[in-house]
C-alpha positions as CSV (number, residue, x, y, z in Angstrom):
1,M,1.1,-8.4,-20.9
2,N,1.0,-4.5,-21.2
3,N,4.8,-4.5,-21.9
4,Y,5.6,-6.3,-18.6
5,I,8.9,-8.2,-18.8
6,I,9.0,-11.6,-17.3
7,K,12.3,-13.4,-16.4
8,K,12.3,-16.8,-14.8
9,D,15.1,-18.9,-13.2
10,D,15.1,-22.0,-11.0
11,L,14.2,-20.0,-7.8
12,K,11.9,-17.1,-8.8
13,T,10.0,-15.2,-11.5
14,Q,10.8,-11.5,-11.8
15,I,8.3,-9.2,-13.5
16,T,9.2,-5.6,-14.3
17,L,7.7,-2.7,-16.2
18,E,10.4,-0.2,-17.2
19,N,11.2,1.9,-14.0
20,A,7.6,1.6,-12.6
21,C,7.7,-1.7,-10.7
22,K,9.5,-4.9,-9.7
23,F,7.7,-8.0,-8.6
24,E,9.5,-11.1,-7.4
25,L,7.4,-14.3,-7.3
26,Y,8.2,-17.6,-5.7
27,E,6.2,-20.8,-6.0
28,I,5.7,-22.1,-2.5
29,C,3.9,-25.3,-3.6
30,P,1.6,-26.2,-6.5
31,G,-1.1,-23.5,-6.6
32,I,0.5,-21.2,-3.9
33,V,2.7,-18.3,-5.1
34,F,4.4,-15.7,-2.9
35,A,5.2,-12.2,-4.3
36,F,7.2,-9.2,-3.1
37,N,5.8,-6.1,-4.7
38,D,7.8,-2.9,-5.2
39,V,6.1,0.0,-7.1
40,Y,7.5,3.4,-8.0
41,T,4.6,4.9,-9.9
42,S,0.9,6.1,-9.5
43,V,-0.8,3.6,-11.9
44,L,0.0,0.2,-13.2
45,P,-2.0,-1.7,-15.9
46,K,-3.5,-5.0,-15.0
47,M,-1.5,-8.0,-16.2
48,T,-3.7,-9.6,-18.8
49,S,-2.2,-13.1,-19.0
50,Y,-0.2,-14.1,-16.0
51,E,-2.6,-16.7,-14.6
52,A,-5.0,-14.0,-13.5
53,D,-8.1,-16.2,-14.3
54,D,-6.6,-19.0,-12.2
55,C,-6.3,-16.9,-9.0
56,I,-9.2,-17.5,-6.5
57,C,-7.9,-15.5,-3.6
58,T,-5.1,-13.1,-2.6
59,I,-3.6,-12.3,0.8
60,N,-1.9,-8.8,0.8
61,Y,0.2,-7.0,3.4
62,A,1.3,-3.4,2.8
63,T,4.5,-2.2,4.3
64,K,4.6,1.2,2.6
65,G,2.2,3.4,0.7
66,T,-1.3,2.6,-0.5
67,C,-2.6,0.2,-3.2
68,G,-6.0,0.6,-4.8
69,L,-8.0,-1.1,-7.4
70,Y,-11.4,-0.7,-9.1
71,S,-12.9,-4.1,-8.7
72,T,-15.0,-5.9,-11.3
73,N,-18.1,-5.6,-9.0
74,G,-17.9,-1.8,-9.2
75,R,-16.2,-0.5,-6.1
76,Y,-12.7,0.9,-5.2
77,I,-10.7,-1.2,-2.8
78,Y,-7.7,0.4,-0.9
79,L,-5.1,-1.2,1.3
80,R,-2.8,1.0,3.4
81,A,0.5,0.3,5.2
82,G,0.2,-1.9,8.2
83,R,-2.9,-3.7,7.1
84,L,-3.4,-7.3,6.0
85,M,-6.2,-8.0,3.5
86,I,-7.9,-11.1,2.2
87,S,-9.8,-10.8,-1.0
88,N,-11.2,-12.7,-3.9
89,E,-12.0,-9.5,-5.9
90,Q,-10.3,-8.8,-9.2
91,A,-9.1,-5.5,-10.7
92,E,-11.1,-4.5,-13.7
93,H,-8.3,-2.8,-15.6
94,S,-5.5,-1.3,-13.4
95,F,-4.0,-0.7,-10.0
96,E,-3.6,2.7,-8.4
97,Y,-0.9,3.9,-5.9
98,P,-2.1,7.4,-4.8
99,V,1.2,8.4,-3.0
100,G,3.3,7.3,-5.9
101,S,5.1,4.4,-4.3
102,Y,4.1,1.1,-2.7
103,C,5.8,-1.9,-1.0
104,G,4.1,-5.0,0.2
105,I,3.9,-8.8,0.0
106,E,1.2,-10.9,-1.6
107,I,0.1,-14.6,-1.5
108,F,-1.7,-15.8,-4.6
109,I,-3.9,-18.9,-4.1
110,M,-4.6,-20.5,-7.5
111,R,-7.4,-22.9,-8.3
112,R,-5.0,-25.8,-8.7
113,A,-4.2,-25.5,-4.9
114,L,-7.6,-27.1,-4.3
115,E,-6.4,-30.2,-6.3
116,N,-2.8,-30.5,-5.0
117,K,-3.5,-31.0,-1.2
118,E,-0.8,-33.4,-0.1
119,L,1.8,-30.8,1.2
120,L,-0.9,-28.5,2.5
121,S,-2.6,-31.4,4.4
122,F,0.7,-32.1,6.1
123,F,0.4,-28.7,7.8
124,N,-3.3,-29.1,8.3
125,I,-4.1,-26.3,5.9
126,D,-7.5,-26.4,4.2
127,I,-7.9,-23.8,1.6
128,E,-11.6,-24.5,1.0
129,Q,-12.3,-24.1,4.7
130,M,-10.3,-20.9,4.9
131,L,-12.2,-19.4,1.9
132,Q,-15.5,-20.4,3.5
133,T,-14.6,-18.8,6.8
134,Y,-13.4,-15.5,5.6
135,L,-14.8,-15.0,2.1
136,Q,-18.4,-16.3,2.2
137,G,-19.6,-13.7,-0.3
138,F,-19.2,-14.1,-4.1
139,E,-16.8,-11.1,-4.2
140,T,-15.5,-10.2,-0.8
141,T,-12.6,-8.2,0.7
142,V,-11.9,-8.3,4.5
143,I,-9.2,-6.8,6.7
144,V,-7.5,-8.7,9.5
145,E,-8.0,-7.2,13.0
146,N,-5.3,-8.9,15.1
147,I,-2.3,-8.3,12.9
148,N,0.0,-9.0,15.9
149,L,-0.5,-12.7,15.1
150,F,1.6,-12.2,12.0
151,K,4.0,-9.5,13.2
152,N,7.0,-11.7,13.7
153,T,6.6,-13.8,10.6
154,L,5.9,-10.7,8.4
155,G,9.0,-9.0,9.8
156,D,11.2,-12.0,9.1
157,I,9.8,-12.3,5.5
158,M,10.6,-8.6,4.8
159,T,14.1,-9.0,6.3
160,L,14.9,-11.9,3.9
161,Y,13.8,-9.7,1.0
162,E,15.6,-6.5,2.1
163,N,18.8,-8.4,2.7
164,N,18.5,-10.1,-0.7
165,S,18.8,-13.4,1.1
166,I,15.6,-15.3,0.2
167,D,15.6,-18.9,1.5
168,L,12.8,-20.7,-0.2
169,N,12.3,-23.2,2.6
170,L,12.0,-20.4,5.2
171,L,9.6,-18.6,2.9
172,R,7.5,-21.7,2.7
173,L,7.4,-22.1,6.5
174,H,6.3,-18.5,6.9
175,T,3.7,-18.8,4.2
176,F,2.4,-22.1,5.7
177,Y,2.2,-20.4,9.1
178,I,0.0,-17.6,7.7
179,L,-2.3,-20.1,5.9
180,R,-2.5,-22.4,9.0
181,M,-3.6,-19.5,11.2
182,L,-6.2,-18.6,8.7
183,T,-7.4,-22.2,8.4
184,A,-7.6,-22.5,12.2
185,G,-9.9,-19.5,12.4
186,E,-7.5,-17.7,14.8
187,V,-7.8,-14.4,12.8
188,E,-10.3,-11.8,13.7
189,L,-11.8,-9.5,11.1
190,R,-12.9,-5.9,11.2
191,S,-16.6,-5.5,11.4
192,G,-16.6,-3.3,8.3
193,Y,-14.0,-2.6,5.6
194,E,-13.5,1.2,5.5
195,G,-11.2,0.9,2.5
196,A,-14.1,0.1,0.1
197,L,-15.4,3.2,-1.6
198,S,-17.6,4.3,-4.4
199,K,-16.3,6.2,-7.4
200,G,-17.9,9.4,-6.0
201,Q,-16.2,9.0,-2.6
202,V,-12.8,8.4,-4.2
203,N,-13.3,11.5,-6.4
204,M,-14.1,13.6,-3.3
205,A,-10.9,12.5,-1.6
206,K,-8.8,13.3,-4.7
207,Q,-10.5,16.7,-5.1
208,A,-9.7,17.5,-1.5
209,E,-6.1,16.5,-2.0
210,R,-5.8,18.7,-5.1
211,I,-7.3,21.7,-3.2
212,L,-5.1,21.3,-0.2
213,T,-1.8,20.7,-2.0
214,S,-2.2,23.2,-4.9
215,D,-1.3,26.1,-2.5
216,L,0.4,24.9,0.7
217,A,0.2,28.4,2.2
218,S,-3.6,28.4,1.9
219,R,-5.7,28.3,5.0
220,E,-8.5,26.3,3.4
221,T,-10.3,24.3,6.0
222,I,-11.5,20.7,5.8
223,A,-14.9,21.8,7.1
224,N,-15.3,24.3,4.2
225,I,-14.2,21.8,1.6
226,A,-16.5,19.2,3.0
227,S,-19.4,21.7,3.1
228,Q,-18.9,22.5,-0.6
229,M,-19.1,18.8,-1.4
230,G,-22.2,18.4,0.6
231,I,-20.8,15.9,3.1
232,S,-19.6,16.0,6.7
233,S,-15.9,16.7,7.7
234,T,-15.8,13.2,9.2
235,S,-16.8,11.5,6.0
236,L,-14.3,13.5,4.0
237,K,-11.5,12.6,6.4
238,N,-12.5,8.9,6.2
239,Y,-12.5,8.9,2.4
240,F,-9.1,10.7,2.4
241,K,-7.5,8.3,4.8
242,A,-8.8,5.3,2.8
243,V,-7.3,6.6,-0.4
244,Y,-4.0,8.1,0.8
245,G,-3.3,5.9,3.8
246,Q,-2.9,8.8,6.2
247,N,-5.0,11.4,8.0
248,I,-5.1,14.8,6.2
249,S,-2.9,16.6,8.7
250,Q,-0.1,14.1,8.6
251,Y,-0.3,13.9,4.8
252,L,0.0,17.7,4.5
253,K,2.9,17.8,6.9
254,E,4.8,15.5,4.7
255,K,3.9,17.4,1.6
256,R,5.1,20.7,3.2
257,I,8.4,19.1,4.3
258,D,8.9,17.6,0.8
259,K,8.3,21.0,-0.8
260,A,10.5,22.7,1.7
261,K,13.4,20.3,0.9
262,E,12.9,21.0,-2.8
263,L,13.1,24.8,-2.3
264,L,16.0,24.6,0.1
265,A,18.0,22.5,-2.4
266,E,17.1,24.3,-5.7
267,T,16.5,28.0,-4.8
268,K,18.2,30.8,-2.8
269,L,15.0,31.8,-1.1
270,S,15.4,32.7,2.6
271,I,14.3,30.3,5.3
272,L,11.4,32.6,6.2
273,D,10.2,32.9,2.6
274,I,10.2,29.1,2.3
275,A,8.4,28.7,5.6
276,N,5.7,31.0,4.3
277,I,5.4,29.2,1.0
278,V,4.8,25.9,2.6
279,G,2.2,27.2,5.1
280,F,4.0,28.2,8.3
281,E,3.4,31.6,9.9
282,S,6.7,31.8,11.5
283,Q,10.3,30.6,10.8
284,S,10.6,29.1,14.3
285,K,7.6,26.8,13.8
286,F,8.8,25.8,10.4
287,T,12.3,25.0,11.8
288,A,10.9,22.9,14.6
289,M,8.7,20.9,12.3
290,F,11.5,20.4,9.7
291,H,13.9,19.2,12.4
292,A,11.3,16.8,13.8
293,F,10.9,15.2,10.4
294,I,14.5,15.4,9.0
295,G,16.7,15.5,12.0
296,L,18.3,18.7,10.7
297,T,17.4,22.4,10.7
298,P,16.6,23.9,7.3
299,T,19.9,25.7,7.4
300,E,21.8,22.5,8.1
301,Y,19.9,20.6,5.4
302,R,20.7,23.3,2.8
303,R,24.4,23.4,3.8
304,N,24.6,19.6,3.5
305,I,23.0,19.6,0.0
306,R,25.4,22.3,-1.2
307,N,28.4,20.5,0.2
308,E,27.3,17.3,-1.6
309,K,27.0,19.3,-4.9
């Protein structure tokens, strides 16, 4: 199990790997398992024995971060926050979390769900019909277009988890709602899945990220980086967003603010020096951006950190 620790009680199965992740799994009915996924690392090994071969489909919804896998059919699949994905593709060896953290929910549909239909039939849920409707290919990943159909139920599910107040019957009802909507064909899909990339495209996105973050004061342009790679700026931006879940400008703003927070807390550098280090030409622009993100000026943030210490 790659050193994963599994603990079971009457209600749930908890899977952890040191300080890297915590998964909580609940059996909704025979063959249907619901999971809450919290990850605090960049890479996790694939679980090698937890019923992986029995899983015929997963439904994933990301609430924070980006999750990626290299599938057994040779492409990289990425899911970013706010997206709901249906897939029957399997990870070849590991899962990747490019921004270093991830939170989401997952519904596993096991092969035995096709045999134990009594409870599902009561809610008019037909797993075989659902798979035929959305996953007609041998190995397929699709993204749901009209996520608003699930907005309330997904919000209620996350509230149960965040408040540590899981009610298994409520969780069942929410899960059955999602499966019923899929069975009924109420869900529209995107015409193409922009999160499926080749290895070369992923490497380009990661190379761009390294170039842009190695020196936050650099004025390197996306157009120049893309030109060196022999691709268009639009293509590079699309690859980057698929891997990191954000457009380049937003990603860099957050990196600049994170670095500024670190320097404010751990050094005695002036506000102007810190502004220059993280890529701002003036102290006023830096202060305005920092306040917009943090709700405090850099001076107020530093003062609060020092008072806490």
